[in-house]
Phi, psi and omega in degrees: 000184188283353182213148175278136185299329184287350178265356181265145181282161169291116194245132170248127172267127176232118181191163177292313180293131176290165178247104182206159182280085179211203180259182178065201186299327180298317179294325179293321175295319178302315181297318181297326186256005186299326182256012177287140179304120188301323182287349181252015185228135173232131178255119175245107185265146181275106175303141014266000181273086182245156184282160173276133184307325183288345183250016183273164175298126183294135176078000183261138178283136178239139173223163180241149182219120183257139176266351177217162184303141183283354183284341180173171180231141182291149174282348180277074192298316183293321178295315180296316180299318179295317178299318180296318181298325182277327188261344188305314182302331181292351179274002183303317178299321179292322176297320179300320178294329179295337181274007185314127180093352178233120183256096186285154173250351179200157181238132176244133178216171180239137180284078178208129178069212190245347179294334175303321182294323178290317179299319180295319179292321177302312182296323181291314181295323184269357182068035182255145175294139180253130177246124190244123172259126182243110183258329179224165175289107189304312187294324184297332185268356180279142181260029181284169175298134186305326182296342181275344189295320178301320178294318179296326177296321176297320180293319179294320178300318177297315179297316183297316180292327183283338185300142177291328173216145181235102188256105187262143188285346181211158176296332180292321177294314181300317180295315182293317181289328176296321176293317186286322191245358171074022179214145183281151172241193178226142180280126175235090177295153168302157186241155166297157180285151180295322189249027175296143180291149174274150184242139174265131177083184184262164173301154181302331184299331184295329183260006180272109186258353181207168178096161181293154182276154173241114175265168180213142171231132179233128177134175177286158174244100192269331182225159184298329180298324176292317181299320180296320179293321178294320177296321177298320178296319179300320178297317179298317180292320181298322180298335179256009181082012182268179183221167181232121175275131184239107180259133178146173183276068185252123179277161176304323178296320177300313182298320178294317182293334180267358184075025182251014175272063183250157182296329184265006174262118188246098179296134182247355183077182180267132178228162179285168188299318181299314179293321179302311182298316180298315182290322178298319180297328183272330193243340187250157177256336176201165180238149191249133177237094178268147172222129193297142176274331180265071189286339184052239182277008184258010185301315181300318180296321179291334178285326190249340182284181180218124181295112184296339179297338178298333179295307178294320183300313183295334179290342181283334187079010177271154177292148178263137168246110183253129179228119180181173179294157186299335184274350187286155187295323183297316179294313181297318180295313182299317180291327179293332184274355182098206184274084179239357186203156164278121184243126179240124183248028177223150176268010176291132183299323183295328178287324175294320179297322179296322178295319178298320179297321178296327180287352178291343180275115184301317179299325179292317177300318181294318181298315179293318182296316178295321180294318180292324177297317181296320177295316179298319180296330180278317187267330189249012183299147180302314183297318181299314183294315182293320178297323178298313179294311183297323178297319178297320181290320182293328183262012178287152181294159177288163175307135181230166180290134180293339180279000000 
């Protein structure tokens, strides 16, 4: 592999997202740690989001750590969130007891939820280097009382500056955080999987010269703005006799509430990344990347985050159809890479329909698809991502006195 195990520190991961072989952020963490020496790694997951035993890193010890009683959760979500934000660091001694039998030399965490605050306090109290992965704008996703957010931003800035490494999911995040917090980070894109199957030949879409198009969307639908764009695409495809494959954990009730209970919307369920890529290459003509126009308080997150579905999408070799506001990361990223996608920066159905019509040309689909695959192979390769993380860990400072 890209690093010798004896040069890596004894590492404890403490975070809200579980580490397991699945999709979304959990799968990305699994890929990053897949080749870490099992005896030098401990995973401490933040209950209630814990991994399934069958999907865990082989040979690695897993433990769980709860910030609130496991018997139930209050319906007063904002009050509970505020209490957690204020009280989480005080749980560091209890977290230290959870590590019994494992003497870490470094702490890895993800800027999501409140377990990050405990991990940061543990590293500070024990004099351990802290390595921070930032996938989303942490503050934007907290449900605390708004008046607390400026103070929390100051605390996050202190934590961010103190970290031994700051691994940001996109160049836009690194640039924004460098302006806000006065210290540089490093870009750590999500990665392709180590063991994805190799494919012979091109996707079926390249040789399809006639007939209606089949689009595809893979992933959760978290807000209504995303659902509306997906429904608009389904309408555009239906007008031409086409269909939309929908991959993800979507119930019939969800589809009805989003206006996606249409004849040409074909739910495929949730599948793992390898199967998803294989099926998309065989069944779809393009893949869809929507980003909501009605961002409300999520505008900052949309500017700096990175849609992880682009990792799987680029591996298919299919053309990308990106639809979102001009400021969102997906649009900015696609335009920065050159001609790799059809980009629509309006939520008007007619503009989305025009993009679909352009994708009807097979040579155009092939040109975009090959270009997006080449960019993905360069930016999202497994080796590149793992080397970035391991290099940060290897060059972290030695244990120092907390005083």
